[in-house]
PAMIGU-12118 format. One record per residue: residue in one letter; x, y, z of N, C-alpha, C in turn. Coordinates in steps of 0.1 Angstrom, whole numbers, padded with zeros to 4 digits, always signed. Example, Ala and Ser with C-alpha at 12.3 -4.5 7.8 and 13.67 -1.06 7.14 Angstrom:
A+0132-0057+0078+0123-0045+0078+0132-0033+0078;S+0128-0022+0071+0137-0011+0071+0129+0000+0079;
This chain:
M-0538-0318+0635-0552-0327+0637-0561-0322+0624;I-0563-0333+0617-0571-0329+0607-0589-0332+0607;K-0594-0319+0604-0609-0316+0607-0615-0329+0598;H-0624-0337+0605-0631-0349+0597-0645-0339+0594;F-0642-0335+0580-0652-0326+0573-0666-0330+0572;L-0668-0345+0571-0682-0347+0568-0687-0356+0578;A-0697-0350+0585-0702-0358+0601-0710-0371+0595;V-0711-0380+0605-0718-0393+0603-0733-0391+0606;H-0741-0391+0596-0757-0390+0597-0763-0401+0589;G-0765-0414+0597-0774-0425+0591-0763-0429+0578;S-0767-0428+0568-0759-0434+0554-0755-0422+0547;I-0752-0412+0556-0745-0401+0546-0733-0403+0541;F-0728-0397+0529-0716-0401+0526-0703-0395+0532;L-0693-0403+0532-0682-0398+0541-0668-0401+0533;L-0660-0393+0538-0646-0395+0531-0639-0406+0538;G-0633-0415+0533-0628-0427+0538-0612-0431+0535;F-0609-0442+0535-0593-0446+0536-0590-0450+0522;W-0578-0447+0519-0572-0449+0507-0572-0464+0504;V-0575-0467+0492-0571-0480+0487-0567-0480+0472;S-0554-0487+0467-0552-0485+0455-0561-0491+0443;G-0562-0483+0433-0570-0487+0421-0560-0493+0410;A-0567-0498+0403-0556-0504+0390-0565-0498+0376;S-0558-0493+0368-0563-0485+0357-0550-0484+0348;A-0556-0478+0334-0546-0470+0326-0538-0460+0332;M-0524-0459+0330-0518-0448+0335-0513-0437+0329;P-0516-0425+0331-0510-0413+0323-0494-0412+0325;A-0491-0406+0316-0474-0404+0315-0471-0396+0331;D-0459-0399+0335-0454-0396+0347-0452-0379+0346;E-0448-0375+0333-0446-0361+0332-0460-0355+0333;L-0470-0357+0329-0483-0352+0330-0488-0352+0344;V-0486-0362+0352-0490-0363+0367-0482-0354+0372;Q-0466-0351+0371-0462-0341+0379-0464-0328+0377;E-0468-0326+0363-0476-0312+0359-0486-0308+0366;L-0493-0317+0368-0506-0312+0376-0504-0314+0388;G-0496-0320+0394-0490-0318+0410-0487-0302+0412;N-0482-0296+0401-0482-0280+0406-0493-0273+0405;S-0506-0280+0400-0517-0272+0400-0528-0276+0409;V-0524-0285+0417-0533-0289+0429-0526-0287+0442;L-0530-0280+0448-0526-0273+0462-0530-0279+0475;R-0524-0276+0484-0528-0281+0499-0536-0268+0502;V-0548-0271+0511-0556-0259+0515-0557-0261+0531;H-0554-0250+0539-0551-0250+0553-0562-0240+0558;V-0569-0244+0567-0581-0235+0574-0578-0235+0591;N-0582-0225+0596-0584-0224+0609-0596-0221+0613;L-0601-0229+0623-0613-0227+0628-0619-0221+0640;P-0629-0216+0644-0634-0210+0655-0628-0215+0669;D-0627-0229+0669-0624-0235+0682-0611-0237+0684;G-0602-0231+0675-0586-0234+0677-0580-0242+0668;K-0588-0252+0665-0584-0264+0657-0582-0260+0642;H-0576-0268+0634-0571-0265+0618-0581-0277+0613;G-0579-0276+0600-0584-0283+0591-0575-0284+0578;L-0574-0295+0569-0567-0297+0558-0579-0300+0545;G-0575-0296+0535-0582-0301+0521-0569-0299+0510;S-0578-0301+0500-0571-0297+0484-0578-0287+0476;A-0573-0283+0468-0578-0272+0458-0569-0275+0445;V-0580-0268+0435-0572-0271+0418-0572-0257+0415;V-0560-0251+0409-0559-0238+0403-0569-0238+0387;I-0578-0230+0388-0586-0230+0376-0587-0217+0369;A-0579-0206+0374-0579-0198+0368-0567-0188+0376;K-0561-0177+0368-0551-0170+0378-0556-0163+0389;G-0549-0167+0401-0555-0159+0414-0567-0168+0419;E-0573-0181+0413-0586-0188+0416-0583-0203+0418;V-0587-0208+0430-0588-0222+0429-0602-0228+0435;I-0605-0241+0431-0618-0246+0435-0613-0258+0447;T-0622-0256+0454-0624-0267+0467-0637-0271+0468;N-0639-0279+0476-0652-0282+0484-0655-0272+0496;C-0670-0268+0496-0672-0259+0507-0671-0269+0520;H-0672-0279+0520-0672-0284+0533-0655-0284+0540;V-0647-0282+0531-0632-0280+0535-0630-0268+0541;V-0638-0256+0536-0638-0244+0543-0648-0237+0550;N-0658-0244+0554-0669-0242+0561-0665-0239+0576;D-0668-0226+0580-0668-0221+0594-0651-0218+0595;A-0644-0215+0586-0631-0210+0585-0630-0197+0591;T-0621-0193+0599-0618-0179+0603-0607-0172+0594;D-0597-0182+0589-0591-0178+0576-0586-0190+0568;I-0582-0188+0558-0578-0198+0547-0566-0195+0541;T-0556-0205+0540-0546-0202+0530-0545-0215+0522;V-0538-0214+0511-0534-0224+0501-0517-0224+0501;I-0512-0236+0500-0498-0238+0498-0493-0244+0486;H-0484-0235+0480-0480-0235+0466-0465-0237+0468;K-0457-0244+0466-0443-0248+0465-0438-0243+0479;G-0445-0249+0491-0441-0248+0504-0443-0232+0511;E-0450-0224+0499-0453-0211+0505-0468-0209+0507;P-0472-0201+0519-0488-0200+0522-0493-0188+0513;Y-0505-0191+0508-0510-0176+0502-0523-0177+0509;V-0526-0164+0513-0539-0162+0518-0551-0159+0509;V-0560-0165+0513-0575-0165+0505-0582-0150+0510;T-0586-0143+0500-0590-0132+0504-0608-0130+0502;A-0611-0140+0492-0626-0137+0489-0630-0152+0487;I-0645-0155+0484-0650-0168+0482-0660-0166+0475;K-0664-0177+0462-0676-0176+0456-0681-0190+0459;P-0690-0193+0468-0698-0205+0474-0710-0209+0464;D-0710-0223+0462-0722-0229+0458-0725-0239+0469;W-0730-0236+0479-0732-0244+0488-0741-0257+0485;H-0748-0256+0478-0756-0266+0476-0750-0278+0468;H-0741-0276+0459-0733-0286+0454-0719-0288+0458;D-0716-0283+0470-0702-0283+0477-0691-0280+0470;L-0691-0269+0464-0682-0262+0457-0679-0248+0459;C-0668-0246+0462-0663-0232+0468-0650-0226+0460;M-0652-0216+0453-0641-0208+0446-0633-0200+0455;L-0618-0200+0454-0613-0191+0464-0602-0182+0457;K-0607-0170+0461-0597-0159+0453-0584-0156+0464;V-0573-0158+0453-0561-0158+0461-0553-0150+0452;E-0552-0137+0455-0545-0126+0443-0533-0127+0441;S-0525-0132+0450-0510-0133+0448-0505-0146+0445;L-0514-0155+0440-0510-0166+0437-0505-0169+0422;D-0496-0173+0417-0491-0175+0403-0489-0191+0402;A-0499-0198+0399-0494-0212+0397-0503-0218+0384;P-0498-0229+0378-0504-0234+0366-0518-0236+0368;V-0522-0229+0357-0541-0233+0355-0543-0247+0348;V-0551-0257+0352-0553-0268+0346-0562-0263+0332;K-0564-0274+0324-0574-0275+0314-0585-0279+0318;M-0598-0272+0313-0611-0279+0317-0614-0289+0308;G-0620-0300+0313-0627-0310+0302-0640-0310+0304;S-0647-0319+0304-0662-0321+0303-0667-0335+0308;T-0673-0334+0320-0680-0346+0327-0690-0353+0318;K-0696-0343+0310-0708-0350+0304-0702-0355+0290;N-0692-0356+0289-0687-0362+0276-0679-0375+0279;L-0678-0379+0293-0670-0392+0298-0680-0403+0292;H-0673-0417+0294-0680-0428+0290-0678-0438+0301;Y-0686-0448+0302-0685-0458+0313-0672-0464+0310;E-0661-0470+0318-0651-0478+0317-0639-0466+0313;E-0640-0454+0312-0630-0444+0307-0621-0443+0318;S-0608-0444+0315-0598-0441+0326-0597-0426+0333;V-0597-0424+0343-0594-0414+0351-0585-0414+0361;F-0579-0406+0367-0571-0403+0376-0573-0392+0387;T-0566-0393+0400-0571-0381+0408-0556-0376+0414;V-0557-0363+0418-0546-0358+0424-0550-0350+0436;G-0545-0352+0447-0549-0346+0460-0541-0348+0470;Y-0545-0341+0484-0533-0342+0494-0542-0351+0507;P-0542-0364+0506-0547-0369+0517-0538-0369+0529;G-0544-0369+0541-0538-0373+0554-0531-0359+0554;E-0517-0358+0560-0512-0345+0563-0497-0347+0554;T-0500-0351+0541-0488-0352+0533-0487-0338+0527;T-0471-0337+0525-0470-0322+0520-0466-0324+0504;Q-0469-0336+0500-0465-0341+0482-0480-0345+0479;P-0482-0342+0469-0496-0347+0462-0495-0362+0457;V-0507-0370+0459-0509-0384+0459-0518-0387+0447;T-0515-0396+0438-0525-0399+0425-0529-0411+0428;T-0541-0414+0426-0551-0429+0425-0555-0428+0411;Y-0555-0441+0406-0561-0444+0392-0575-0452+0394;G-0584-0450+0381-0596-0460+0382-0602-0456+0371;E-0615-0459+0370-0623-0460+0358-0638-0456+0361;V-0644-0450+0355-0658-0443+0354-0668-0454+0356;K-0675-0455+0365-0686-0466+0367-0698-0463+0369;G-0701-0449+0369-0715-0441+0368-0715-0428+0365;L-0724-0422+0358-0727-0408+0354-0742-0406+0358;F-0744-0398+0367-0757-0396+0373-0761-0381+0369;P-0770-0378+0361-0776-0367+0356-0782-0357+0368;M-0776-0344+0369-0781-0336+0382-0778-0321+0376;D-0786-0314+0377-0787-0297+0375-0777-0296+0364;G-0781-0301+0352-0775-0297+0338-0758-0304+0338;S-0756-0313+0345-0743-0321+0343-0744-0336+0348;M-0733-0341+0351-0733-0353+0355-0724-0356+0368;V-0728-0360+0378-0722-0365+0391-0713-0378+0385;M-0703-0378+0387-0694-0392+0381-0690-0398+0394;R-0692-0413+0392-0688-0421+0401-0675-0433+0394;A-0664-0432+0402-0653-0439+0395-0647-0447+0405;T-0638-0459+0403-0631-0466+0411-0616-0460+0416;S-0613-0446+0410-0602-0438+0418-0608-0435+0432;T-0598-0438+0439-0604-0437+0455-0597-0425+0460;F-0601-0421+0472-0593-0412+0479-0597-0413+0493;R-0590-0404+0503-0591-0406+0516-0592-0391+0521;L-0594-0389+0536-0596-0378+0540-0584-0366+0539;G-0588-0355+0536-0576-0345+0532-0578-0343+0517;A-0580-0348+0511-0580-0352+0495-0594-0342+0491;S-0603-0340+0496-0616-0331+0492-0610-0319+0487;G-0617-0318+0476-0613-0305+0466-0602-0308+0455;G-0595-0319+0455-0586-0320+0448-0593-0325+0432;G-0585-0328+0422-0588-0330+0410-0589-0345+0403;A-0599-0345+0396-0601-0357+0390-0598-0356+0375;F-0590-0361+0367-0585-0358+0353-0588-0370+0344;D-0592-0370+0332-0589-0378+0323-0576-0381+0317;D-0572-0391+0307-0560-0392+0304-0553-0382+0295;S-0558-0369+0293-0552-0362+0286-0549-0351+0297;G-0553-0351+0308-0549-0341+0321-0560-0331+0321;N-0571-0333+0313-0581-0323+0317-0589-0325+0328;L-0593-0312+0336-0601-0316+0348-0615-0319+0344;V-0621-0331+0349-0632-0335+0347-0643-0336+0360;G-0635-0335+0371-0644-0336+0385-0635-0332+0396;I-0642-0330+0407-0638-0327+0420-0640-0336+0430;I-0628-0342+0436-0631-0353+0448-0639-0346+0457;T-0649-0353+0462-0660-0349+0473-0663-0356+0483;L-0669-0368+0481-0676-0377+0489-0675-0391+0483;K-0678-0400+0495-0678-0416+0495-0688-0420+0502;S-0694-0431+0498-0704-0438+0506-0698-0444+0517;K-0704-0448+0528-0697-0455+0540-0696-0471+0536;G-0686-0479+0544-0688-0491+0544-0674-0497+0536;S-0670-0510+0536-0661-0516+0529-0663-0516+0514;Q-0676-0514+0509-0676-0515+0497-0680-0498+0490;A-0672-0492+0494-0676-0477+0491-0676-0473+0476;H-0684-0463+0473-0685-0457+0461-0681-0442+0460;Y-0671-0441+0453-0664-0426+0452-0671-0417+0441;Y-0674-0404+0446-0680-0397+0439-0674-0381+0436;Y-0678-0379+0423-0669-0363+0420-0677-0353+0414;M-0677-0342+0419-0685-0332+0414-0684-0325+0398;P-0690-0324+0393-0686-0321+0378-0681-0307+0375;V-0673-0309+0365-0666-0297+0361-0673-0286+0356;E-0687-0291+0349-0697-0278+0346-0701-0269+0356;W-0702-0276+0369-0707-0266+0378-0695-0257+0384;V-0681-0260+0382-0671-0254+0383-0671-0242+0373;K-0673-0244+0360-0676-0233+0352-0686-0223+0355;T-0698-0230+0360-0709-0218+0362-0704-0208+0374;L-0698-0216+0382-0694-0209+0397-0685-0198+0392;M-0674-0199+0383-0664-0188+0377-0671-0175+0375;N-0683-0176+0370-0688-0164+0365-0697-0157+0377;K-0697-0163+0389-0705-0156+0400-0698-0146+0408;P-0702-0135+0414-0698-0124+0422-0689-0132+0435;A-0678-0125+0438-0671-0130+0450-0678-0125+0462;Q-0676-0132+0474-0680-0126+0487-0668-0128+0498;T-0671-0121+0508-0660-0119+0519-0661-0132+0524;L-0652-0138+0533-0652-0148+0541-0661-0147+0551;G-0664-0158+0557-0675-0160+0567-0689-0156+0564;V-0692-0160+0552-0708-0160+0548-0714-0172+0553;K-0725-0168+0557-0734-0180+0563-0734-0194+0552;S-0732-0204+0557-0730-0216+0549-0745-0221+0547;E-0746-0233+0538-0759-0238+0536-0754-0253+0535;K-0765-0264+0538-0762-0275+0537-0762-0282+0521;P-0751-0290+0518-0750-0294+0506-0760-0307+0504;F-0762-0309+0490-0771-0320+0487-0771-0331+0495;W-0758-0335+0498-0755-0351+0501-0759-0352+0517;A-0759-0337+0522-0767-0338+0538-0779-0335+0542;L-0786-0334+0530-0803-0334+0533-0806-0347+0538;A-0820-0344+0544-0826-0357+0548-0825-0368+0537;S-0825-0379+0541-0822-0391+0534-0833-0393+0522;E-0846-0389+0523-0855-0390+0514-0854-0378+0503;N-0846-0367+0509-0844-0356+0499-0831-0355+0490;R-0820-0366+0492-0809-0367+0485-0815-0373+0471;P-0802-0371+0461-0805-0379+0450-0807-0392+0449;Y-0815-0400+0441-0816-0414+0440-0803-0420+0439;F-0795-0416+0433-0780-0423+0431-0774-0426+0444;M-0777-0416+0454-0775-0417+0470-0783-0428+0476;Q-0797-0425+0474-0806-0434+0482-0802-0450+0481;V-0800-0454+0467-0797-0468+0462-0787-0476+0468;V-0776-0468+0472-0764-0475+0474-0762-0485+0487;Q-0770-0479+0498-0769-0487+0509-0779-0500+0510;P-0790-0500+0503-0798-0510+0501-0792-0519+0493;Y-0784-0513+0481-0777-0522+0472-0766-0532+0479;V-0756-0524+0486-0745-0532+0491-0749-0539+0503;N-0759-0536+0512-0765-0545+0522-0772-0556+0518;Q-0778-0554+0506-0785-0565+0499-0798-0566+0504;D-0804-0552+0508-0818-0550+0514-0827-0548+0498;W-0832-0559+0493-0837-0559+0481-0848-0554+0480;K-0857-0555+0490-0872-0549+0493-0870-0533+0493;S-0861-0528+0499-0859-0514+0500-0854-0509+0488;L-0844-0516+0481-0838-0512+0467-0848-0512+0455;L-0857-0523+0456-0868-0522+0447-0878-0509+0448;K-0879-0507+0462-0889-0495+0464-0884-0481+0458;V-0870-0478+0461-0865-0468+0458-0864-0465+0443;A-0857-0478+0436-0855-0479+0421-0867-0475+0414;Q-0879-0482+0420-0892-0478+0413-0894-0464+0411;Q-0894-0457+0424-0895-0442+0425-0886-0436+0413;W-0874-0442+0413-0861-0434+0406-0867-0435+0391;V-0871-0446+0387-0875-0450+0372-0887-0439+0368;Q-0897-0439+0377-0906-0429+0376-0902-0417+0375;A-0893-0411+0382-0889-0398+0382-0877-0392+0371;E-0870-0405+0366-0858-0402+0357-0859-0415+0348;P-0868-0417+0338-0867-0427+0330-0858-0427+0319;D-0853-0418+0316-0842-0417+0309-0827-0423+0313;T-0824-0424+0327-0813-0425+0334-0809-0442+0333;P-0799-0444+0328-0798-0460+0326-0798-0464+0342;E-0791-0459+0352-0790-0464+0364-0800-0466+0372;S-0813-0458+0367-0824-0460+0376-0828-0475+0373;W-0828-0479+0358-0833-0489+0354-0822-0504+0358;F-0810-0501+0361-0801-0509+0366-0804-0513+0378;Y-0807-0504+0390-0808-0509+0406-0823-0516+0404;L-0832-0513+0395-0845-0519+0394-0844-0534+0392;A-0833-0534+0381-0832-0549+0375-0824-0556+0386;A-0816-0550+0391-0808-0557+0403-0816-0564+0412;A-0825-0556+0417-0836-0558+0425-0844-0570+0424;E-0849-0570+0410-0856-0580+0404-0848-0592+0403;Y-0836-0592+0398-0828-0606+0398-0827-0609+0411;A-0824-0603+0422-0824-0609+0437-0836-0617+0438;A-0848-0612+0434-0858-0617+0438-0863-0628+0429;K-0853-0633+0419-0854-0644+0409-0864-0639+0400;D-0870-0628+0397-0878-0622+0386-0871-0620+0375;F-0864-0631+0368-0855-0629+0358-0859-0625+0345;D-0874-0626+0341-0882-0621+0330-0882-0605+0332;K-0885-0601+0341-0885-0588+0343-0871-0579+0344;A-0862-0587+0351-0848-0582+0352-0842-0580+0338;S-0846-0592+0330-0841-0590+0317-0845-0578+0309;V-0856-0575+0312-0865-0565+0301-0858-0551+0307;H-0857-0551+0319-0851-0537+0324-0836-0538+0322;L-0829-0548+0321-0815-0548+0317-0813-0544+0303;N-0821-0548+0295-0820-0543+0281-0824-0529+0279;Q-0832-0525+0291-0835-0510+0288-0824-0502+0291;V-0816-0509+0303-0803-0503+0305-0793-0501+0293;L-0791-0512+0287-0784-0512+0273-0787-0503+0263;A-0802-0502+0262-0808-0494+0251-0806-0478+0253;L-0799-0475+0267-0797-0462+0270-0783-0460+0273;N-0776-0471+0273-0760-0468+0276-0756-0483+0273;H-0749-0488+0263-0746-0498+0257-0733-0501+0263;E-0727-0492+0271-0715-0494+0277-0715-0499+0293;H-0728-0502+0295-0730-0502+0312-0725-0521+0311;R-0714-0522+0315-0707-0536+0318-0713-0544+0328;L-0718-0542+0336-0724-0546+0346-0738-0550+0344;A-0744-0543+0336-0757-0548+0331-0756-0561+0322;G-0744-0561+0314-0742-0570+0305-0736-0585+0316;D-0732-0581+0324-0728-0592+0334-0742-0600+0339;Y-0748-0592+0345-0762-0596+0350-0768-0605+0339;L-0770-0599+0327-0776-0604+0316-0771-0620+0314;A-0756-0620+0313-0750-0634+0312-0754-0643+0321;K-0756-0638+0335-0757-0647+0345-0774-0653+0343;I-0781-0642+0337-0797-0648+0335-0797-0658+0324;M-0788-0657+0316-0788-0665+0304-0781-0677+0307;E-0774-0682+0316-0765-0692+0320-0777-0700+0328;M-0784-0693+0336-0793-0699+0344-0807-0702+0338;T-0811-0697+0328-0822-0701+0320-0823-0706+0307;G-0811-0705+0302-0806-0711+0291-0814-0703+0278;K-0817-0687+0280-0822-0681+0270-0809-0672+0262;S-0813-0673+0248-0800-0666+0242-0802-0651+0242;A-0791-0646+0238-0790-0632+0240-0798-0625+0227;N-0802-0614+0228-0809-0605+0217-0792-0597+0214;A-0797-0587+0202-0787-0579+0198-0778-0569+0208;S-0787-0563+0214-0784-0555+0226-0775-0561+0234;Q-0780-0572+0239-0772-0582+0250-0760-0586+0243;R-0757-0588+0229-0744-0594+0225-0736-0582+0226;V-0740-0570+0221-0732-0557+0221-0724-0558+0234;A-0735-0556+0245-0728-0557+0258-0720-0566+0263;L-0722-0578+0258-0714-0590+0263-0700-0588+0255;L-0698-0581+0244-0688-0582+0239-0676-0571+0242;N-0685-0560+0247-0675-0548+0255-0668-0552+0264;
């Protein structure tokens, strides 16, 4: 039985079902090589059940996974080439849902670290993890669709998908550098897939290890709705076309983070739905001034120009060409 690591609490983000993505594909040799560095995690729970997840080898004898994979575990093992290795200690970052596990006898290839902060919209990424009860790593492919500033780095949203059991697996750029950790998705058929940034992993590496069984804390995505990051708060109003609610949240986001292009984009989306095209155009231009790679903002502007007959300015033309 696979433990359902993320509980349903309103619009809280959940792990979901695998849907194939389409994007540029890295060399088969690279994917196979990384498959040796992404491992299965097995945990035993106090109620006698067990849970499954994934982990990435980031240093000799150390792997990174999600804290929700190992939360409440009485013991933890990682599986490498069919052999179980016992986890002896943990370095938790409960707030960011990242836990580093010490596996002293493990000798597996260490991945190269990339940078989430250096990613660009539409850049190709791919994932490696262990969804379901598979004994072989599974790879999915996609593109970066969102980069959200948070605590010194960027939470990444991408079209590379994942399903239950892949939590803690890796997201990689085309060169095979680790850029994110598979973590959570929004609910519903129009799911958004999110990855915790590798910069948080690097910070965690320098913290002291603790014994297993330390008291856990809620991650940011499990806080009350109004206390979650704005990039989480806008998703359900946007996909449900609740434009009034979206406008309210987006206005708060713009006030709190005026340098974040996504805050202006969701504000413009709500204004576009209300047919306030003048305001939407101004705010879409603000998106492009902050991030000229924002393809969806260009799409909205193209629609406005088609309906109003207004011509594109310089920043709009750049977006429409990309």
